[in-house]
PyMOL Python script that loads the backbone (N, CA, C, O; Angstrom):
from pymol import cmd

cmd.read_pdbstr("""\
ATOM      1  N   MET A   1       8.769  11.549   6.074  1.00  0.00           N
ATOM      2  CA  MET A   1       7.218  11.738   5.886  1.00  0.00           C
ATOM      3  C   MET A   1       6.851  12.871   5.803  1.00  0.00           C
ATOM      4  O   MET A   1       7.109  13.641   6.729  1.00  0.00           O
ATOM      5  N   LYS A   2       6.111  13.328   4.626  1.00  0.00           N
ATOM      6  CA  LYS A   2       5.678  14.771   4.409  1.00  0.00           C
ATOM      7  C   LYS A   2       4.000  14.717   5.142  1.00  0.00           C
ATOM      8  O   LYS A   2       3.093  13.932   4.862  1.00  0.00           O
ATOM      9  N   PHE A   3       4.001  15.677   6.002  1.00  0.00           N
ATOM     10  CA  PHE A   3       2.945  15.914   6.684  1.00  0.00           C
ATOM     11  C   PHE A   3       1.966  17.048   6.168  1.00  0.00           C
ATOM     12  O   PHE A   3       2.280  18.231   6.297  1.00  0.00           O
ATOM     13  N   ASP A   4       0.999  16.735   5.693  1.00  0.00           N
ATOM     14  CA  ASP A   4       0.217  17.721   5.069  1.00  0.00           C
ATOM     15  C   ASP A   4      -1.365  17.627   5.626  1.00  0.00           C
ATOM     16  O   ASP A   4      -2.222  16.833   5.240  1.00  0.00           O
ATOM     17  N   LYS A   5      -1.490  18.596   6.573  1.00  0.00           N
ATOM     18  CA  LYS A   5      -2.703  18.417   7.540  1.00  0.00           C
ATOM     19  C   LYS A   5      -3.867  18.603   6.579  1.00  0.00           C
ATOM     20  O   LYS A   5      -4.918  18.395   7.186  1.00  0.00           O
ATOM     21  N   LYS A   6      -4.087  18.948   5.185  1.00  0.00           N
ATOM     22  CA  LYS A   6      -5.250  19.118   4.675  1.00  0.00           C
ATOM     23  C   LYS A   6      -5.607  17.798   3.992  1.00  0.00           C
ATOM     24  O   LYS A   6      -6.622  17.630   3.316  1.00  0.00           O
ATOM     25  N   ASP A   7      -4.579  16.791   4.262  1.00  0.00           N
ATOM     26  CA  ASP A   7      -4.892  15.298   3.735  1.00  0.00           C
ATOM     27  C   ASP A   7      -5.470  14.615   4.595  1.00  0.00           C
ATOM     28  O   ASP A   7      -6.024  13.561   4.283  1.00  0.00           O
ATOM     29  N   ILE A   8      -5.455  15.144   6.019  1.00  0.00           N
ATOM     30  CA  ILE A   8      -6.168  14.535   7.102  1.00  0.00           C
ATOM     31  C   ILE A   8      -7.504  14.860   7.131  1.00  0.00           C
ATOM     32  O   ILE A   8      -7.757  15.998   7.526  1.00  0.00           O
ATOM     33  N   THR A   9      -8.461  14.124   6.803  1.00  0.00           N
ATOM     34  CA  THR A   9      -9.708  14.416   6.986  1.00  0.00           C
ATOM     35  C   THR A   9     -10.640  13.956   8.104  1.00  0.00           C
ATOM     36  O   THR A   9     -10.188  12.993   8.723  1.00  0.00           O
ATOM     37  N   LYS A  10     -11.774  14.382   8.499  1.00  0.00           N
ATOM     38  CA  LYS A  10     -12.504  13.467   9.572  1.00  0.00           C
ATOM     39  C   LYS A  10     -12.759  12.065   9.326  1.00  0.00           C
ATOM     40  O   LYS A  10     -12.802  11.304  10.293  1.00  0.00           O
ATOM     41  N   GLU A  11     -12.931  11.633   8.162  1.00  0.00           N
ATOM     42  CA  GLU A  11     -13.024  10.442   7.798  1.00  0.00           C
ATOM     43  C   GLU A  11     -11.671   9.492   8.018  1.00  0.00           C
ATOM     44  O   GLU A  11     -11.843   8.332   8.396  1.00  0.00           O
ATOM     45  N   THR A  12     -10.609   9.888   7.830  1.00  0.00           N
ATOM     46  CA  THR A  12      -9.102   9.798   8.144  1.00  0.00           C
ATOM     47  C   THR A  12      -8.888   9.237   9.525  1.00  0.00           C
ATOM     48  O   THR A  12      -8.470   8.121   9.835  1.00  0.00           O
ATOM     49  N   LEU A  13      -9.303  10.359  10.380  1.00  0.00           N
ATOM     50  CA  LEU A  13      -9.339  10.147  11.745  1.00  0.00           C
ATOM     51  C   LEU A  13     -10.321   9.073  12.252  1.00  0.00           C
ATOM     52  O   LEU A  13      -9.931   8.376  13.188  1.00  0.00           O
ATOM     53  N   LYS A  14     -11.269   8.907  11.860  1.00  0.00           N
ATOM     54  CA  LYS A  14     -12.275   7.881  12.252  1.00  0.00           C
ATOM     55  C   LYS A  14     -11.871   6.597  11.934  1.00  0.00           C
ATOM     56  O   LYS A  14     -11.929   5.621  12.682  1.00  0.00           O
ATOM     57  N   ASN A  15     -11.499   6.628  10.911  1.00  0.00           N
ATOM     58  CA  ASN A  15     -10.987   5.104  10.289  1.00  0.00           C
ATOM     59  C   ASN A  15      -9.801   4.766  11.229  1.00  0.00           C
ATOM     60  O   ASN A  15      -9.855   3.720  11.876  1.00  0.00           O
ATOM     61  N   LEU A  16      -8.845   5.504  11.327  1.00  0.00           N
ATOM     62  CA  LEU A  16      -7.613   5.180  12.429  1.00  0.00           C
ATOM     63  C   LEU A  16      -8.231   4.826  13.739  1.00  0.00           C
ATOM     64  O   LEU A  16      -7.827   3.781  14.248  1.00  0.00           O
ATOM     65  N   ARG A  17      -8.975   5.387  14.260  1.00  0.00           N
ATOM     66  CA  ARG A  17      -9.650   5.288  15.630  1.00  0.00           C
ATOM     67  C   ARG A  17     -10.493   3.556  15.498  1.00  0.00           C
ATOM     68  O   ARG A  17     -10.518   2.679  16.361  1.00  0.00           O
ATOM     69  N   SER A  18     -11.031   3.540  14.266  1.00  0.00           N
ATOM     70  CA  SER A  18     -11.667   2.523  13.972  1.00  0.00           C
ATOM     71  C   SER A  18     -10.591   1.047  13.869  1.00  0.00           C
ATOM     72  O   SER A  18     -10.799  -0.045  14.398  1.00  0.00           O
ATOM     73  N   GLU A  19      -9.641   1.384  13.169  1.00  0.00           N
ATOM     74  CA  GLU A  19      -8.696   0.403  13.147  1.00  0.00           C
ATOM     75  C   GLU A  19      -7.922  -0.051  14.373  1.00  0.00           C
ATOM     76  O   GLU A  19      -7.285  -1.094  14.519  1.00  0.00           O
ATOM     77  N   LEU A  20      -8.099   0.885  15.169  1.00  0.00           N
ATOM     78  CA  LEU A  20      -7.688   0.677  16.667  1.00  0.00           C
ATOM     79  C   LEU A  20      -8.313   0.308  17.421  1.00  0.00           C
ATOM     80  O   LEU A  20      -7.911   0.238  18.583  1.00  0.00           O
ATOM     81  N   ASN A  21      -9.785  -0.148  16.984  1.00  0.00           N
ATOM     82  CA  ASN A  21     -10.762  -0.642  17.875  1.00  0.00           C
ATOM     83  C   ASN A  21     -11.007  -0.143  18.952  1.00  0.00           C
ATOM     84  O   ASN A  21     -11.279  -0.875  19.903  1.00  0.00           O
ATOM     85  N   TYR A  22     -10.971   1.396  19.098  1.00  0.00           N
ATOM     86  CA  TYR A  22     -11.008   2.352  20.141  1.00  0.00           C
ATOM     87  C   TYR A  22     -12.487   2.976  20.253  1.00  0.00           C
ATOM     88  O   TYR A  22     -13.135   2.849  19.215  1.00  0.00           O
ATOM     89  N   ASN A  23     -13.050   3.532  21.159  1.00  0.00           N
ATOM     90  CA  ASN A  23     -14.060   4.431  21.222  1.00  0.00           C
ATOM     91  C   ASN A  23     -13.670   5.774  21.196  1.00  0.00           C
ATOM     92  O   ASN A  23     -12.642   5.942  20.539  1.00  0.00           O
ATOM     93  N   ASN A  24     -14.168   6.837  21.715  1.00  0.00           N
ATOM     94  CA  ASN A  24     -13.827   8.018  21.449  1.00  0.00           C
ATOM     95  C   ASN A  24     -13.236   8.341  23.042  1.00  0.00           C
ATOM     96  O   ASN A  24     -12.286   9.124  23.026  1.00  0.00           O
ATOM     97  N   ALA A  25     -13.517   8.016  23.976  1.00  0.00           N
ATOM     98  CA  ALA A  25     -13.374   8.190  25.141  1.00  0.00           C
ATOM     99  C   ALA A  25     -11.597   7.447  25.299  1.00  0.00           C
ATOM    100  O   ALA A  25     -10.594   8.036  25.702  1.00  0.00           O
ATOM    101  N   GLN A  26     -11.712   6.054  24.840  1.00  0.00           N
ATOM    102  CA  GLN A  26     -10.136   5.615  24.779  1.00  0.00           C
ATOM    103  C   GLN A  26      -9.232   6.006  23.892  1.00  0.00           C
ATOM    104  O   GLN A  26      -8.056   5.670  24.033  1.00  0.00           O
ATOM    105  N   MET A  27      -9.667   6.818  22.786  1.00  0.00           N
ATOM    106  CA  MET A  27      -8.816   7.298  21.800  1.00  0.00           C
ATOM    107  C   MET A  27      -8.137   8.607  22.640  1.00  0.00           C
ATOM    108  O   MET A  27      -6.968   8.946  22.452  1.00  0.00           O
ATOM    109  N   ALA A  28      -8.886   9.172  23.430  1.00  0.00           N
ATOM    110  CA  ALA A  28      -8.653  10.335  23.997  1.00  0.00           C
ATOM    111  C   ALA A  28      -7.777  10.198  25.038  1.00  0.00           C
ATOM    112  O   ALA A  28      -7.029  11.117  25.372  1.00  0.00           O
ATOM    113  N   ASP A  29      -7.803   9.120  25.587  1.00  0.00           N
ATOM    114  CA  ASP A  29      -6.980   8.415  26.500  1.00  0.00           C
ATOM    115  C   ASP A  29      -5.453   8.140  26.173  1.00  0.00           C
ATOM    116  O   ASP A  29      -4.439   8.470  26.786  1.00  0.00           O
ATOM    117  N   LEU A  30      -5.609   7.510  25.142  1.00  0.00           N
ATOM    118  CA  LEU A  30      -4.326   7.335  24.497  1.00  0.00           C
ATOM    119  C   LEU A  30      -3.550   8.440  24.104  1.00  0.00           C
ATOM    120  O   LEU A  30      -2.330   8.602  24.123  1.00  0.00           O
ATOM    121  N   LEU A  31      -4.405   9.120  23.771  1.00  0.00           N
ATOM    122  CA  LEU A  31      -3.403  10.676  23.147  1.00  0.00           C
ATOM    123  C   LEU A  31      -3.426  11.473  24.107  1.00  0.00           C
ATOM    124  O   LEU A  31      -3.107  12.602  23.735  1.00  0.00           O
ATOM    125  N   GLY A  32      -3.724  11.387  25.487  1.00  0.00           N
ATOM    126  CA  GLY A  32      -3.512  12.109  26.634  1.00  0.00           C
ATOM    127  C   GLY A  32      -4.239  13.193  26.503  1.00  0.00           C
ATOM    128  O   GLY A  32      -3.770  14.153  27.113  1.00  0.00           O
ATOM    129  N   ILE A  33      -5.306  13.410  25.877  1.00  0.00           N
ATOM    130  CA  ILE A  33      -6.433  14.833  25.563  1.00  0.00           C
ATOM    131  C   ILE A  33      -7.808  14.524  26.192  1.00  0.00           C
ATOM    132  O   ILE A  33      -8.018  13.339  26.447  1.00  0.00           O
ATOM    133  N   SER A  34      -8.663  15.317  26.445  1.00  0.00           N
ATOM    134  CA  SER A  34      -9.766  15.348  26.824  1.00  0.00           C
ATOM    135  C   SER A  34     -10.777  14.623  25.724  1.00  0.00           C
ATOM    136  O   SER A  34     -10.473  14.898  24.563  1.00  0.00           O
ATOM    137  N   GLU A  35     -11.682  13.932  25.845  1.00  0.00           N
ATOM    138  CA  GLU A  35     -12.850  13.383  25.002  1.00  0.00           C
ATOM    139  C   GLU A  35     -13.295  14.328  24.319  1.00  0.00           C
ATOM    140  O   GLU A  35     -13.510  14.088  23.131  1.00  0.00           O
ATOM    141  N   LYS A  36     -13.571  15.680  24.836  1.00  0.00           N
ATOM    142  CA  LYS A  36     -13.922  16.690  24.161  1.00  0.00           C
ATOM    143  C   LYS A  36     -12.910  17.294  23.013  1.00  0.00           C
ATOM    144  O   LYS A  36     -13.373  17.772  21.977  1.00  0.00           O
ATOM    145  N   THR A  37     -11.862  17.254  23.205  1.00  0.00           N
ATOM    146  CA  THR A  37     -10.870  17.848  22.298  1.00  0.00           C
ATOM    147  C   THR A  37     -10.488  16.757  21.296  1.00  0.00           C
ATOM    148  O   THR A  37     -10.020  17.124  20.219  1.00  0.00           O
ATOM    149  N   TRP A  38     -10.643  15.429  21.549  1.00  0.00           N
ATOM    150  CA  TRP A  38     -10.616  14.287  20.380  1.00  0.00           C
ATOM    151  C   TRP A  38     -11.836  14.576  19.651  1.00  0.00           C
ATOM    152  O   TRP A  38     -11.676  14.522  18.432  1.00  0.00           O
ATOM    153  N   LYS A  39     -13.204  14.915  20.102  1.00  0.00           N
ATOM    154  CA  LYS A  39     -14.030  15.032  19.394  1.00  0.00           C
ATOM    155  C   LYS A  39     -14.241  16.109  18.672  1.00  0.00           C
ATOM    156  O   LYS A  39     -15.071  16.110  17.763  1.00  0.00           O
ATOM    157  N   ASN A  40     -13.429  17.284  19.023  1.00  0.00           N
ATOM    158  CA  ASN A  40     -13.562  18.221  18.026  1.00  0.00           C
ATOM    159  C   ASN A  40     -12.447  18.094  16.717  1.00  0.00           C
ATOM    160  O   ASN A  40     -12.475  18.648  15.618  1.00  0.00           O
ATOM    161  N   LYS A  41     -11.485  17.155  17.287  1.00  0.00           N
ATOM    162  CA  LYS A  41     -10.514  16.914  16.163  1.00  0.00           C
ATOM    163  C   LYS A  41     -11.170  16.059  15.121  1.00  0.00           C
ATOM    164  O   LYS A  41     -10.817  16.340  13.976  1.00  0.00           O
ATOM    165  N   ILE A  42     -11.902  15.236  15.218  1.00  0.00           N
ATOM    166  CA  ILE A  42     -12.565  14.333  14.380  1.00  0.00           C
ATOM    167  C   ILE A  42     -13.620  14.903  13.667  1.00  0.00           C
ATOM    168  O   ILE A  42     -13.930  14.499  12.546  1.00  0.00           O
ATOM    169  N   SER A  43     -14.314  16.007  14.362  1.00  0.00           N
ATOM    170  CA  SER A  43     -15.323  17.058  13.567  1.00  0.00           C
ATOM    171  C   SER A  43     -14.913  17.833  12.680  1.00  0.00           C
ATOM    172  O   SER A  43     -15.662  18.196  11.773  1.00  0.00           O
ATOM    173  N   GLY A  44     -13.677  18.222  12.773  1.00  0.00           N
ATOM    174  CA  GLY A  44     -12.951  19.165  12.030  1.00  0.00           C
ATOM    175  C   GLY A  44     -12.735  20.354  12.544  1.00  0.00           C
ATOM    176  O   GLY A  44     -12.228  21.279  11.909  1.00  0.00           O
ATOM    177  N   GLU A  45     -13.217  20.433  14.090  1.00  0.00           N
ATOM    178  CA  GLU A  45     -12.994  21.650  14.484  1.00  0.00           C
ATOM    179  C   GLU A  45     -11.755  22.004  15.179  1.00  0.00           C
ATOM    180  O   GLU A  45     -11.419  23.142  15.508  1.00  0.00           O
ATOM    181  N   GLY A  46     -11.062  20.837  15.384  1.00  0.00           N
ATOM    182  CA  GLY A  46      -9.820  20.798  16.178  1.00  0.00           C
ATOM    183  C   GLY A  46      -8.844  20.518  14.994  1.00  0.00           C
ATOM    184  O   GLY A  46      -9.160  20.256  13.833  1.00  0.00           O
ATOM    185  N   LYS A  47      -7.452  20.641  15.583  1.00  0.00           N
ATOM    186  CA  LYS A  47      -6.364  20.352  14.615  1.00  0.00           C
ATOM    187  C   LYS A  47      -5.529  19.053  15.264  1.00  0.00           C
ATOM    188  O   LYS A  47      -5.335  18.840  16.461  1.00  0.00           O
ATOM    189  N   ILE A  48      -5.128  18.316  14.219  1.00  0.00           N
ATOM    190  CA  ILE A  48      -4.356  17.213  14.819  1.00  0.00           C
ATOM    191  C   ILE A  48      -2.902  17.503  14.738  1.00  0.00           C
ATOM    192  O   ILE A  48      -2.539  18.254  13.834  1.00  0.00           O
ATOM    193  N   SER A  49      -2.133  17.077  15.449  1.00  0.00           N
ATOM    194  CA  SER A  49      -0.838  17.510  15.661  1.00  0.00           C
ATOM    195  C   SER A  49       0.043  16.253  14.666  1.00  0.00           C
ATOM    196  O   SER A  49      -0.251  15.059  14.627  1.00  0.00           O
ATOM    197  N   LYS A  50       0.956  16.805  14.060  1.00  0.00           N
ATOM    198  CA  LYS A  50       2.077  15.590  13.297  1.00  0.00           C
ATOM    199  C   LYS A  50       2.243  14.487  14.244  1.00  0.00           C
ATOM    200  O   LYS A  50       2.122  13.384  13.711  1.00  0.00           O
ATOM    201  N   LEU A  51       2.517  14.472  15.660  1.00  0.00           N
ATOM    202  CA  LEU A  51       2.895  13.576  16.384  1.00  0.00           C
ATOM    203  C   LEU A  51       1.567  12.733  16.653  1.00  0.00           C
ATOM    204  O   LEU A  51       1.565  11.533  16.377  1.00  0.00           O
ATOM    205  N   GLU A  52       0.660  13.229  17.084  1.00  0.00           N
ATOM    206  CA  GLU A  52      -0.751  12.490  17.230  1.00  0.00           C
ATOM    207  C   GLU A  52      -0.953  11.675  15.959  1.00  0.00           C
ATOM    208  O   GLU A  52      -1.158  10.487  16.209  1.00  0.00           O
ATOM    209  N   TYR A  53      -0.952  12.002  14.597  1.00  0.00           N
ATOM    210  CA  TYR A  53      -1.183  11.384  13.590  1.00  0.00           C
ATOM    211  C   TYR A  53      -0.403  10.332  13.388  1.00  0.00           C
ATOM    212  O   TYR A  53      -0.851   9.231  13.067  1.00  0.00           O
ATOM    213  N   GLU A  54       1.130  10.646  13.603  1.00  0.00           N
ATOM    214  CA  GLU A  54       2.051   9.678  13.433  1.00  0.00           C
ATOM    215  C   GLU A  54       2.016   8.443  14.408  1.00  0.00           C
ATOM    216  O   GLU A  54       2.024   7.249  14.111  1.00  0.00           O
ATOM    217  N   PHE A  55       1.978   9.005  15.580  1.00  0.00           N
ATOM    218  CA  PHE A  55       1.505   8.013  16.772  1.00  0.00           C
ATOM    219  C   PHE A  55       0.626   7.091  16.514  1.00  0.00           C
ATOM    220  O   PHE A  55       0.801   5.963  16.974  1.00  0.00           O
ATOM    221  N   MET A  56      -0.580   7.412  15.669  1.00  0.00           N
ATOM    222  CA  MET A  56      -1.785   6.425  15.418  1.00  0.00           C
ATOM    223  C   MET A  56      -1.404   5.689  14.187  1.00  0.00           C
ATOM    224  O   MET A  56      -1.908   4.579  14.014  1.00  0.00           O
ATOM    225  N   LEU A  57      -0.629   6.138  13.364  1.00  0.00           N
ATOM    226  CA  LEU A  57      -0.221   5.243  12.195  1.00  0.00           C
ATOM    227  C   LEU A  57       0.905   4.108  12.401  1.00  0.00           C
ATOM    228  O   LEU A  57       1.132   3.091  11.744  1.00  0.00           O
ATOM    229  N   LEU A  58       1.520   4.632  13.526  1.00  0.00           N
ATOM    230  CA  LEU A  58       2.539   3.639  14.012  1.00  0.00           C
ATOM    231  C   LEU A  58       1.866   2.446  14.803  1.00  0.00           C
ATOM    232  O   LEU A  58       2.175   1.272  14.601  1.00  0.00           O
ATOM    233  N   LEU A  59       0.954   2.839  15.685  1.00  0.00           N
ATOM    234  CA  LEU A  59       0.087   1.928  16.279  1.00  0.00           C
ATOM    235  C   LEU A  59      -0.806   0.844  15.332  1.00  0.00           C
ATOM    236  O   LEU A  59      -1.072  -0.292  15.725  1.00  0.00           O
ATOM    237  N   ILE A  60      -1.229   1.387  14.007  1.00  0.00           N
ATOM    238  CA  ILE A  60      -1.763   0.361  13.264  1.00  0.00           C
ATOM    239  C   ILE A  60      -0.834  -0.052  12.245  1.00  0.00           C
ATOM    240  O   ILE A  60      -1.275  -0.550  11.210  1.00  0.00           O
ATOM    241  N   ASP A  61       0.657   0.131  12.458  1.00  0.00           N
ATOM    242  CA  ASP A  61       1.597  -0.370  11.458  1.00  0.00           C
ATOM    243  C   ASP A  61       1.414   0.002  10.034  1.00  0.00           C
ATOM    244  O   ASP A  61       1.599  -0.785   9.106  1.00  0.00           O
ATOM    245  N   LYS A  62       1.026   1.289   9.897  1.00  0.00           N
ATOM    246  CA  LYS A  62       0.807   1.862   8.729  1.00  0.00           C
ATOM    247  C   LYS A  62       1.524   3.330   8.460  1.00  0.00           C
ATOM    248  O   LYS A  62       1.053   4.237   7.772  1.00  0.00           O
ATOM    249  N   HIS A  63       2.905   3.337   9.248  1.00  0.00           N
ATOM    250  CA  HIS A  63       3.591   4.449   9.161  1.00  0.00           C
ATOM    251  C   HIS A  63       4.401   4.269   7.997  1.00  0.00           C
ATOM    252  O   HIS A  63       4.796   3.107   7.904  1.00  0.00           O
ATOM    253  N   PRO A  64       4.786   5.032   7.068  1.00  0.00           N
ATOM    254  CA  PRO A  64       5.386   4.983   5.932  1.00  0.00           C
ATOM    255  C   PRO A  64       7.112   4.736   6.249  1.00  0.00           C
ATOM    256  O   PRO A  64       7.881   4.052   5.573  1.00  0.00           O
ATOM    257  N   ASP A  65       7.342   5.315   7.160  1.00  0.00           N
ATOM    258  CA  ASP A  65       8.935   5.298   7.781  1.00  0.00           C
ATOM    259  C   ASP A  65       9.302   4.337   8.808  1.00  0.00           C
ATOM    260  O   ASP A  65      10.333   3.677   8.673  1.00  0.00           O
ATOM    261  N   TYR A  66       8.539   4.197   9.840  1.00  0.00           N
ATOM    262  CA  TYR A  66       8.675   3.606  11.008  1.00  0.00           C
ATOM    263  C   TYR A  66       7.858   2.169  11.325  1.00  0.00           C
ATOM    264  O   TYR A  66       6.909   1.771  10.650  1.00  0.00           O
ATOM    265  N   LYS A  67       8.327   1.591  12.294  1.00  0.00           N
ATOM    266  CA  LYS A  67       7.683   0.244  12.637  1.00  0.00           C
ATOM    267  C   LYS A  67       7.996   0.241  14.211  1.00  0.00           C
ATOM    268  O   LYS A  67       9.081   0.661  14.612  1.00  0.00           O
ATOM    269  N   ILE A  68       7.009  -0.249  15.100  1.00  0.00           N
ATOM    270  CA  ILE A  68       7.318  -0.580  16.211  1.00  0.00           C
ATOM    271  C   ILE A  68       7.646  -2.141  16.439  1.00  0.00           C
ATOM    272  O   ILE A  68       7.010  -3.070  15.940  1.00  0.00           O
ATOM    273  N   ILE A  69       8.573  -2.228  17.144  1.00  0.00           N
ATOM    274  CA  ILE A  69       9.228  -3.615  17.258  1.00  0.00           C
ATOM    275  C   ILE A  69       9.062  -3.824  18.571  1.00  0.00           C
ATOM    276  O   ILE A  69       9.119  -2.895  19.377  1.00  0.00           O
ATOM    277  N   ASN A  70       8.795  -5.322  18.990  1.00  0.00           N
ATOM    278  CA  ASN A  70       8.717  -5.924  20.298  1.00  0.00           C
ATOM    279  C   ASN A  70      10.006  -5.973  20.903  1.00  0.00           C
ATOM    280  O   ASN A  70      10.850  -6.494  20.174  1.00  0.00           O
ATOM    281  N   ARG A  71      10.417  -5.586  22.021  1.00  0.00           N
ATOM    282  CA  ARG A  71      11.865  -5.761  22.724  1.00  0.00           C
ATOM    283  C   ARG A  71      12.094  -7.179  23.426  1.00  0.00           C
ATOM    284  O   ARG A  71      13.205  -7.650  23.668  1.00  0.00           O
ATOM    285  N   GLY A  72      10.831  -7.805  23.724  1.00  0.00           N
ATOM    286  CA  GLY A  72      10.731  -8.938  24.382  1.00  0.00           C
ATOM    287  C   GLY A  72      10.582 -10.033  23.757  1.00  0.00           C
ATOM    288  O   GLY A  72      10.489 -11.091  24.379  1.00  0.00           O
TER     289      GLY A  72
END
""", "prot")
cmd.dss("prot")
cmd.show_as("cartoon", "prot")
cmd.util.cbc("prot")
cmd.orient("prot")
C-alpha cells in the first residue's frame, strides 16, 4: 500500500473515527495516545503515522492489502 500523508485529510481521519463509532477519547485510547494528541492529528496540527492510519483501515475492513480474521 502506498502511503501518501498528503492524501490523509482532517476529514479522512474524522470519517474513519466516525465509521468506528468512536468519540475522540475512545479513538485516542485505541491508538495509545493522549486525547490532545489525537485532536491535534484531526485538526491538521499533528501528523498521523502510517501504522496508525493502516490500523484504522484494518479495523473498518477497508485496508487494500490486509484483512483481520477471527481465529475463534
